[in-house]
PyMOL Python script that loads the backbone (N, CA, C, O; Angstrom):
from pymol import cmd

cmd.read_pdbstr("""\
ATOM      1  N   UNK A   1       0.843  -1.188   0.000  1.00  0.00           N
ATOM      2  CA  UNK A   1       0.000   0.000   0.000  1.00  0.00           C
ATOM      3  C   UNK A   1       0.885   1.247   0.000  1.00  0.00           C
ATOM      4  O   UNK A   1       1.936   1.280   0.640  1.00  0.00           O
ATOM      5  N   UNK A   2       0.445   2.254  -0.717  1.00  0.00           N
ATOM      6  CA  UNK A   2       1.228   3.482  -0.770  1.00  0.00           C
ATOM      7  C   UNK A   2       1.000   4.312   0.498  1.00  0.00           C
ATOM      8  O   UNK A   2       0.066   4.066   1.260  1.00  0.00           O
ATOM      9  N   UNK A   3       1.853   5.275   0.697  1.00  0.00           N
ATOM     10  CA  UNK A   3       1.767   6.137   1.879  1.00  0.00           C
ATOM     11  C   UNK A   3       0.470   6.938   1.864  1.00  0.00           C
ATOM     12  O   UNK A   3      -0.162   7.114   2.906  1.00  0.00           O
ATOM     13  N   UNK A   4       0.069   7.427   0.686  1.00  0.00           N
ATOM     14  CA  UNK A   4      -1.167   8.213   0.589  1.00  0.00           C
ATOM     15  C   UNK A   4      -2.392   7.368   0.936  1.00  0.00           C
ATOM     16  O   UNK A   4      -3.282   7.827   1.652  1.00  0.00           O
ATOM     17  N   UNK A   5      -2.436   6.143   0.434  1.00  0.00           N
ATOM     18  CA  UNK A   5      -3.566   5.255   0.726  1.00  0.00           C
ATOM     19  C   UNK A   5      -3.627   4.954   2.218  1.00  0.00           C
ATOM     20  O   UNK A   5      -4.711   4.936   2.801  1.00  0.00           O
ATOM     21  N   UNK A   6      -2.481   4.719   2.837  1.00  0.00           N
ATOM     22  CA  UNK A   6      -2.444   4.468   4.278  1.00  0.00           C
ATOM     23  C   UNK A   6      -2.914   5.690   5.061  1.00  0.00           C
ATOM     24  O   UNK A   6      -3.611   5.551   6.066  1.00  0.00           O
ATOM     25  N   UNK A   7      -2.534   6.896   4.604  1.00  0.00           N
ATOM     26  CA  UNK A   7      -2.969   8.131   5.256  1.00  0.00           C
ATOM     27  C   UNK A   7      -4.484   8.288   5.161  1.00  0.00           C
ATOM     28  O   UNK A   7      -5.141   8.582   6.160  1.00  0.00           O
ATOM     29  N   UNK A   8      -5.040   8.094   3.965  1.00  0.00           N
ATOM     30  CA  UNK A   8      -6.484   8.230   3.772  1.00  0.00           C
ATOM     31  C   UNK A   8      -7.227   7.193   4.607  1.00  0.00           C
ATOM     32  O   UNK A   8      -8.240   7.514   5.229  1.00  0.00           O
ATOM     33  N   UNK A   9      -6.743   5.965   4.630  1.00  0.00           N
ATOM     34  CA  UNK A   9      -7.384   4.926   5.426  1.00  0.00           C
ATOM     35  C   UNK A   9      -7.346   5.268   6.908  1.00  0.00           C
ATOM     36  O   UNK A   9      -8.317   5.012   7.620  1.00  0.00           O
ATOM     37  N   UNK A  10      -6.248   5.842   7.385  1.00  0.00           N
ATOM     38  CA  UNK A  10      -6.149   6.258   8.784  1.00  0.00           C
ATOM     39  C   UNK A  10      -7.126   7.373   9.123  1.00  0.00           C
ATOM     40  O   UNK A  10      -7.751   7.354  10.184  1.00  0.00           O
ATOM     41  N   UNK A  11      -7.260   8.344   8.227  1.00  0.00           N
ATOM     42  CA  UNK A  11      -8.203   9.447   8.447  1.00  0.00           C
ATOM     43  C   UNK A  11      -9.634   8.924   8.441  1.00  0.00           C
ATOM     44  O   UNK A  11     -10.440   9.312   9.287  1.00  0.00           O
ATOM     45  N   UNK A  12      -9.951   8.055   7.504  1.00  0.00           N
ATOM     46  CA  UNK A  12     -11.299   7.486   7.426  1.00  0.00           C
ATOM     47  C   UNK A  12     -11.607   6.688   8.690  1.00  0.00           C
ATOM     48  O   UNK A  12     -12.692   6.820   9.256  1.00  0.00           O
ATOM     49  N   UNK A  13     -10.676   5.875   9.128  1.00  0.00           N
ATOM     50  CA  UNK A  13     -10.896   5.089  10.348  1.00  0.00           C
ATOM     51  C   UNK A  13     -11.074   5.986  11.569  1.00  0.00           C
ATOM     52  O   UNK A  13     -11.877   5.678  12.450  1.00  0.00           O
ATOM     53  N   UNK A  14     -10.334   7.088  11.628  1.00  0.00           N
ATOM     54  CA  UNK A  14     -10.454   8.008  12.760  1.00  0.00           C
ATOM     55  C   UNK A  14     -11.812   8.715  12.771  1.00  0.00           C
ATOM     56  O   UNK A  14     -12.373   8.960  13.839  1.00  0.00           O
ATOM     57  N   UNK A  15     -12.337   9.041  11.602  1.00  0.00           N
ATOM     58  CA  UNK A  15     -13.609   9.761  11.520  1.00  0.00           C
ATOM     59  C   UNK A  15     -14.824   8.852  11.610  1.00  0.00           C
ATOM     60  O   UNK A  15     -15.918   9.311  11.938  1.00  0.00           O
ATOM     61  N   UNK A  16     -14.647   7.579  11.325  1.00  0.00           N
ATOM     62  CA  UNK A  16     -15.795   6.672  11.291  1.00  0.00           C
ATOM     63  C   UNK A  16     -15.736   5.593  12.358  1.00  0.00           C
ATOM     64  O   UNK A  16     -16.415   4.573  12.239  1.00  0.00           O
ATOM     65  N   UNK A  17     -14.944   5.797  13.390  1.00  0.00           N
ATOM     66  CA  UNK A  17     -14.796   4.763  14.434  1.00  0.00           C
ATOM     67  C   UNK A  17     -16.125   4.432  15.092  1.00  0.00           C
ATOM     68  O   UNK A  17     -16.350   3.284  15.476  1.00  0.00           O
ATOM     69  N   UNK A  18     -16.996   5.394  15.228  1.00  0.00           N
ATOM     70  CA  UNK A  18     -18.262   5.189  15.948  1.00  0.00           C
ATOM     71  C   UNK A  18     -19.310   4.457  15.107  1.00  0.00           C
ATOM     72  O   UNK A  18     -20.303   3.968  15.644  1.00  0.00           O
ATOM     73  N   UNK A  19     -19.095   4.382  13.811  1.00  0.00           N
ATOM     74  CA  UNK A  19     -20.119   3.760  12.974  1.00  0.00           C
ATOM     75  C   UNK A  19     -19.671   2.437  12.368  1.00  0.00           C
ATOM     76  O   UNK A  19     -20.369   1.876  11.524  1.00  0.00           O
ATOM     77  N   UNK A  20     -18.540   1.943  12.780  1.00  0.00           N
ATOM     78  CA  UNK A  20     -18.058   0.686  12.211  1.00  0.00           C
ATOM     79  C   UNK A  20     -18.970  -0.458  12.603  1.00  0.00           C
ATOM     80  O   UNK A  20     -19.299  -0.642  13.775  1.00  0.00           O
ATOM     81  N   UNK A  21     -19.365  -1.211  11.618  1.00  0.00           N
ATOM     82  CA  UNK A  21     -20.183  -2.414  11.762  1.00  0.00           C
ATOM     83  C   UNK A  21     -21.552  -2.159  12.389  1.00  0.00           C
ATOM     84  O   UNK A  21     -22.090  -3.022  13.082  1.00  0.00           O
ATOM     85  N   UNK A  22     -22.115  -0.978  12.147  1.00  0.00           N
ATOM     86  CA  UNK A  22     -23.510  -0.737  12.531  1.00  0.00           C
ATOM     87  C   UNK A  22     -24.406  -1.593  11.644  1.00  0.00           C
ATOM     88  O   UNK A  22     -25.355  -2.221  12.113  1.00  0.00           O
ATOM     89  N   UNK A  23     -24.084  -1.602  10.359  1.00  0.00           N
ATOM     90  CA  UNK A  23     -24.844  -2.386   9.392  1.00  0.00           C
ATOM     91  C   UNK A  23     -24.022  -3.607   9.002  1.00  0.00           C
ATOM     92  O   UNK A  23     -22.933  -3.474   8.443  1.00  0.00           O
ATOM     93  N   UNK A  24     -24.532  -4.780   9.293  1.00  0.00           N
ATOM     94  CA  UNK A  24     -23.879  -6.003   8.848  1.00  0.00           C
ATOM     95  C   UNK A  24     -24.794  -6.655   7.819  1.00  0.00           C
ATOM     96  O   UNK A  24     -25.920  -7.048   8.122  1.00  0.00           O
ATOM     97  N   UNK A  25     -24.291  -6.759   6.617  1.00  0.00           N
ATOM     98  CA  UNK A  25     -25.065  -7.294   5.501  1.00  0.00           C
ATOM     99  C   UNK A  25     -24.415  -8.582   5.017  1.00  0.00           C
ATOM    100  O   UNK A  25     -23.260  -8.873   5.326  1.00  0.00           O
ATOM    101  N   UNK A  26     -25.181  -9.338   4.258  1.00  0.00           N
ATOM    102  CA  UNK A  26     -24.614 -10.530   3.633  1.00  0.00           C
ATOM    103  C   UNK A  26     -23.620 -10.132   2.551  1.00  0.00           C
ATOM    104  O   UNK A  26     -22.625 -10.821   2.323  1.00  0.00           O
ATOM    105  N   UNK A  27     -23.898  -9.022   1.893  1.00  0.00           N
ATOM    106  CA  UNK A  27     -22.989  -8.504   0.879  1.00  0.00           C
ATOM    107  C   UNK A  27     -22.048  -7.504   1.549  1.00  0.00           C
ATOM    108  O   UNK A  27     -22.492  -6.491   2.090  1.00  0.00           O
ATOM    109  N   UNK A  28     -20.767  -7.790   1.508  1.00  0.00           N
ATOM    110  CA  UNK A  28     -19.800  -6.944   2.207  1.00  0.00           C
ATOM    111  C   UNK A  28     -19.751  -5.528   1.642  1.00  0.00           C
ATOM    112  O   UNK A  28     -19.561  -4.567   2.387  1.00  0.00           O
ATOM    113  N   UNK A  29     -19.922  -5.398   0.332  1.00  0.00           N
ATOM    114  CA  UNK A  29     -19.866  -4.082  -0.295  1.00  0.00           C
ATOM    115  C   UNK A  29     -20.987  -3.167   0.168  1.00  0.00           C
ATOM    116  O   UNK A  29     -20.754  -1.979   0.393  1.00  0.00           O
ATOM    117  N   UNK A  30     -22.193  -3.687   0.316  1.00  0.00           N
ATOM    118  CA  UNK A  30     -23.337  -2.886   0.760  1.00  0.00           C
ATOM    119  C   UNK A  30     -23.134  -2.457   2.217  1.00  0.00           C
ATOM    120  O   UNK A  30     -23.409  -1.310   2.569  1.00  0.00           O
ATOM    121  N   UNK A  31     -22.662  -3.359   3.048  1.00  0.00           N
ATOM    122  CA  UNK A  31     -22.402  -3.017   4.446  1.00  0.00           C
ATOM    123  C   UNK A  31     -21.336  -1.948   4.574  1.00  0.00           C
ATOM    124  O   UNK A  31     -21.477  -1.019   5.370  1.00  0.00           O
ATOM    125  N   UNK A  32     -20.263  -2.071   3.792  1.00  0.00           N
ATOM    126  CA  UNK A  32     -19.196  -1.065   3.830  1.00  0.00           C
ATOM    127  C   UNK A  32     -19.715   0.284   3.339  1.00  0.00           C
ATOM    128  O   UNK A  32     -19.387   1.322   3.913  1.00  0.00           O
ATOM    129  N   UNK A  33     -20.524   0.272   2.282  1.00  0.00           N
ATOM    130  CA  UNK A  33     -21.092   1.522   1.773  1.00  0.00           C
ATOM    131  C   UNK A  33     -21.934   2.214   2.840  1.00  0.00           C
ATOM    132  O   UNK A  33     -21.800   3.420   3.049  1.00  0.00           O
ATOM    133  N   UNK A  34     -22.787   1.470   3.505  1.00  0.00           N
ATOM    134  CA  UNK A  34     -23.635   2.067   4.546  1.00  0.00           C
ATOM    135  C   UNK A  34     -22.817   2.520   5.748  1.00  0.00           C
ATOM    136  O   UNK A  34     -23.091   3.578   6.315  1.00  0.00           O
ATOM    137  N   UNK A  35     -21.825   1.744   6.142  1.00  0.00           N
ATOM    138  CA  UNK A  35     -21.014   2.110   7.304  1.00  0.00           C
ATOM    139  C   UNK A  35     -20.179   3.362   7.059  1.00  0.00           C
ATOM    140  O   UNK A  35     -19.865   4.084   8.005  1.00  0.00           O
ATOM    141  N   UNK A  36     -19.815   3.633   5.804  1.00  0.00           N
ATOM    142  CA  UNK A  36     -19.046   4.841   5.511  1.00  0.00           C
ATOM    143  C   UNK A  36     -19.933   5.986   5.041  1.00  0.00           C
ATOM    144  O   UNK A  36     -19.569   7.150   5.211  1.00  0.00           O
ATOM    145  N   UNK A  37     -21.087   5.685   4.455  1.00  0.00           N
ATOM    146  CA  UNK A  37     -21.981   6.738   3.963  1.00  0.00           C
ATOM    147  C   UNK A  37     -22.708   7.431   5.110  1.00  0.00           C
ATOM    148  O   UNK A  37     -22.932   8.640   5.050  1.00  0.00           O
ATOM    149  N   UNK A  38     -23.078   6.694   6.149  1.00  0.00           N
ATOM    150  CA  UNK A  38     -23.791   7.291   7.286  1.00  0.00           C
ATOM    151  C   UNK A  38     -22.974   8.406   7.943  1.00  0.00           C
ATOM    152  O   UNK A  38     -23.502   9.504   8.115  1.00  0.00           O
ATOM    153  N   UNK A  39     -21.711   8.177   8.320  1.00  0.00           N
ATOM    154  CA  UNK A  39     -20.951   9.288   8.902  1.00  0.00           C
ATOM    155  C   UNK A  39     -20.714  10.418   7.908  1.00  0.00           C
ATOM    156  O   UNK A  39     -20.675  11.582   8.305  1.00  0.00           O
ATOM    157  N   UNK A  40     -20.556  10.100   6.623  1.00  0.00           N
ATOM    158  CA  UNK A  40     -20.344  11.155   5.637  1.00  0.00           C
ATOM    159  C   UNK A  40     -21.551  12.083   5.571  1.00  0.00           C
ATOM    160  O   UNK A  40     -21.394  13.303   5.520  1.00  0.00           O
ATOM    161  N   UNK A  41     -22.739  11.521   5.573  1.00  0.00           N
ATOM    162  CA  UNK A  41     -23.963  12.340   5.527  1.00  0.00           C
ATOM    163  C   UNK A  41     -24.109  13.145   6.815  1.00  0.00           C
ATOM    164  O   UNK A  41     -24.478  14.318   6.770  1.00  0.00           O
ATOM    165  N   UNK A  42     -23.828  12.533   7.952  1.00  0.00           N
ATOM    166  CA  UNK A  42     -23.939  13.240   9.232  1.00  0.00           C
ATOM    167  C   UNK A  42     -22.945  14.393   9.298  1.00  0.00           C
ATOM    168  O   UNK A  42     -23.295  15.494   9.721  1.00  0.00           O
ATOM    169  N   UNK A  43     -21.679  14.135   8.873  1.00  0.00           N
ATOM    170  CA  UNK A  43     -20.685  15.211   8.882  1.00  0.00           C
ATOM    171  C   UNK A  43     -21.053  16.305   7.882  1.00  0.00           C
ATOM    172  O   UNK A  43     -20.806  17.481   8.147  1.00  0.00           O
ATOM    173  N   UNK A  44     -21.631  15.948   6.750  1.00  0.00           N
ATOM    174  CA  UNK A  44     -22.055  16.938   5.767  1.00  0.00           C
ATOM    175  C   UNK A  44     -23.151  17.835   6.333  1.00  0.00           C
ATOM    176  O   UNK A  44     -23.085  19.057   6.203  1.00  0.00           O
ATOM    177  N   UNK A  45     -24.155  17.233   6.959  1.00  0.00           N
ATOM    178  CA  UNK A  45     -25.246  18.020   7.545  1.00  0.00           C
ATOM    179  C   UNK A  45     -24.746  18.889   8.705  1.00  0.00           C
ATOM    180  O   UNK A  45     -25.166  20.038   8.843  1.00  0.00           O
ATOM    181  N   UNK A  46     -23.868  18.354   9.523  1.00  0.00           N
ATOM    182  CA  UNK A  46     -23.315  19.143  10.638  1.00  0.00           C
ATOM    183  C   UNK A  46     -22.500  20.318  10.102  1.00  0.00           C
ATOM    184  O   UNK A  46     -22.585  21.427  10.629  1.00  0.00           O
ATOM    185  N   UNK A  47     -21.715  20.077   9.063  1.00  0.00           N
ATOM    186  CA  UNK A  47     -20.919  21.152   8.463  1.00  0.00           C
ATOM    187  C   UNK A  47     -21.799  22.234   7.853  1.00  0.00           C
ATOM    188  O   UNK A  47     -21.500  23.422   7.972  1.00  0.00           O
ATOM    189  N   UNK A  48     -22.879  21.826   7.203  1.00  0.00           N
ATOM    190  CA  UNK A  48     -23.796  22.806   6.632  1.00  0.00           C
ATOM    191  C   UNK A  48     -24.462  23.644   7.728  1.00  0.00           C
ATOM    192  O   UNK A  48     -24.635  24.853   7.576  1.00  0.00           O
ATOM    193  N   UNK A  49     -24.827  22.994   8.819  1.00  0.00           N
ATOM    194  CA  UNK A  49     -25.431  23.717   9.938  1.00  0.00           C
ATOM    195  C   UNK A  49     -24.476  24.722  10.558  1.00  0.00           C
ATOM    196  O   UNK A  49     -24.863  25.852  10.856  1.00  0.00           O
ATOM    197  N   UNK A  50     -23.223  24.310  10.753  1.00  0.00           N
ATOM    198  CA  UNK A  50     -22.215  25.219  11.317  1.00  0.00           C
ATOM    199  C   UNK A  50     -21.964  26.384  10.367  1.00  0.00           C
ATOM    200  O   UNK A  50     -21.868  27.530  10.807  1.00  0.00           O
ATOM    201  N   UNK A  51     -21.856  26.104   9.075  1.00  0.00           N
ATOM    202  CA  UNK A  51     -21.624  27.171   8.095  1.00  0.00           C
ATOM    203  C   UNK A  51     -22.792  28.154   8.063  1.00  0.00           C
ATOM    204  O   UNK A  51     -22.581  29.360   7.934  1.00  0.00           O
ATOM    205  N   UNK A  52     -24.009  27.656   8.177  1.00  0.00           N
ATOM    206  CA  UNK A  52     -25.187  28.537   8.175  1.00  0.00           C
ATOM    207  C   UNK A  52     -25.187  29.446   9.400  1.00  0.00           C
ATOM    208  O   UNK A  52     -25.527  30.625   9.300  1.00  0.00           O
ATOM    209  N   UNK A  53     -24.810  28.906  10.545  1.00  0.00           N
ATOM    210  CA  UNK A  53     -24.763  29.729  11.761  1.00  0.00           C
ATOM    211  C   UNK A  53     -23.681  30.800  11.657  1.00  0.00           C
ATOM    212  O   UNK A  53     -23.897  31.941  12.064  1.00  0.00           O
ATOM    213  N   UNK A  54     -22.533  30.444  11.122  1.00  0.00           N
ATOM    214  CA  UNK A  54     -21.455  31.421  10.952  1.00  0.00           C
ATOM    215  C   UNK A  54     -21.889  32.497   9.968  1.00  0.00           C
ATOM    216  O   UNK A  54     -21.676  33.686  10.202  1.00  0.00           O
ATOM    217  N   UNK A  55     -22.500  32.073   8.868  1.00  0.00           N
ATOM    218  CA  UNK A  55     -22.945  33.036   7.854  1.00  0.00           C
ATOM    219  C   UNK A  55     -24.011  33.975   8.419  1.00  0.00           C
ATOM    220  O   UNK A  55     -24.015  35.166   8.106  1.00  0.00           O
ATOM    221  N   UNK A  56     -24.910  33.450   9.246  1.00  0.00           N
ATOM    222  CA  UNK A  56     -25.981  34.254   9.828  1.00  0.00           C
ATOM    223  C   UNK A  56     -25.426  35.287  10.811  1.00  0.00           C
ATOM    224  O   UNK A  56     -25.957  36.393  10.910  1.00  0.00           O
ATOM    225  N   UNK A  57     -24.366  34.936  11.534  1.00  0.00           N
ATOM    226  CA  UNK A  57     -23.794  35.846  12.536  1.00  0.00           C
ATOM    227  C   UNK A  57     -22.716  36.752  11.951  1.00  0.00           C
ATOM    228  O   UNK A  57     -22.182  37.614  12.649  1.00  0.00           O
ATOM    229  N   UNK A  58     -22.402  36.564  10.703  1.00  0.00           N
ATOM    230  CA  UNK A  58     -21.351  37.351  10.063  1.00  0.00           C
ATOM    231  C   UNK A  58     -21.816  38.797   9.908  1.00  0.00           C
ATOM    232  O   UNK A  58     -22.977  39.038   9.576  1.00  0.00           O
ATOM    233  N   UNK A  59     -20.914  39.776  10.147  1.00  0.00           N
ATOM    234  CA  UNK A  59     -21.301  41.186  10.031  1.00  0.00           C
ATOM    235  C   UNK A  59     -21.712  41.577   8.608  1.00  0.00           C
ATOM    236  O   UNK A  59     -22.552  42.461   8.441  1.00  0.00           O
ATOM    237  N   UNK A  60     -21.152  40.952   7.599  1.00  0.00           N
ATOM    238  CA  UNK A  60     -21.508  41.338   6.228  1.00  0.00           C
ATOM    239  C   UNK A  60     -22.924  40.918   5.895  1.00  0.00           C
ATOM    240  O   UNK A  60     -23.581  41.562   5.077  1.00  0.00           O
ATOM    241  N   UNK A  61     -23.408  39.852   6.510  1.00  0.00           N
ATOM    242  CA  UNK A  61     -24.775  39.404   6.224  1.00  0.00           C
ATOM    243  C   UNK A  61     -25.792  40.129   7.092  1.00  0.00           C
ATOM    244  O   UNK A  61     -26.959  40.239   6.716  1.00  0.00           O
ATOM    245  N   UNK A  62     -25.362  40.628   8.255  1.00  0.00           N
ATOM    246  CA  UNK A  62     -26.278  41.351   9.129  1.00  0.00           C
ATOM    247  C   UNK A  62     -26.637  42.709   8.539  1.00  0.00           C
ATOM    248  O   UNK A  62     -27.759  43.181   8.721  1.00  0.00           O
ATOM    249  N   UNK A  63     -25.690  43.351   7.825  1.00  0.00           N
ATOM    250  CA  UNK A  63     -25.925  44.639   7.200  1.00  0.00           C
ATOM    251  C   UNK A  63     -25.623  44.509   5.716  1.00  0.00           C
ATOM    252  O   UNK A  63     -24.465  44.649   5.323  1.00  0.00           O
ATOM    253  N   UNK A  64     -26.614  44.248   4.881  1.00  0.00           N
ATOM    254  CA  UNK A  64     -26.357  44.023   3.444  1.00  0.00           C
ATOM    255  C   UNK A  64     -25.869  45.252   2.707  1.00  0.00           C
ATOM    256  O   UNK A  64     -25.439  45.125   1.561  1.00  0.00           O
ATOM    257  N   UNK A  65     -25.911  46.448   3.306  1.00  0.00           N
ATOM    258  CA  UNK A  65     -25.464  47.663   2.635  1.00  0.00           C
ATOM    259  C   UNK A  65     -23.951  47.822   2.684  1.00  0.00           C
ATOM    260  O   UNK A  65     -23.418  48.747   2.071  1.00  0.00           O
ATOM    261  N   UNK A  66     -23.244  46.948   3.393  1.00  0.00           N
ATOM    262  CA  UNK A  66     -21.777  47.064   3.469  1.00  0.00           C
ATOM    263  C   UNK A  66     -21.123  46.584   2.217  1.00  0.00           C
ATOM    264  O   UNK A  66     -19.897  46.611   2.111  1.00  0.00           O
TER     265      UNK A  66
END
""", "prot")
cmd.dss("prot")
cmd.show_as("cartoon", "prot")
cmd.util.cbc("prot")
cmd.orient("prot")
């Protein structure tokens, strides 16, 4: 395995530790897809929520005439 692949696998394992093997399927590919897709969707929604709050509290958005 290359260094980059090992790095990506380490980051993925660190971010998805809480969702490993939530879904156990007969087909390994479907289970892996669900186990990695669930945290991705949750992190995406959390990131969108944080960005919306920052944008709402930003001074440029509070006064559109700036």
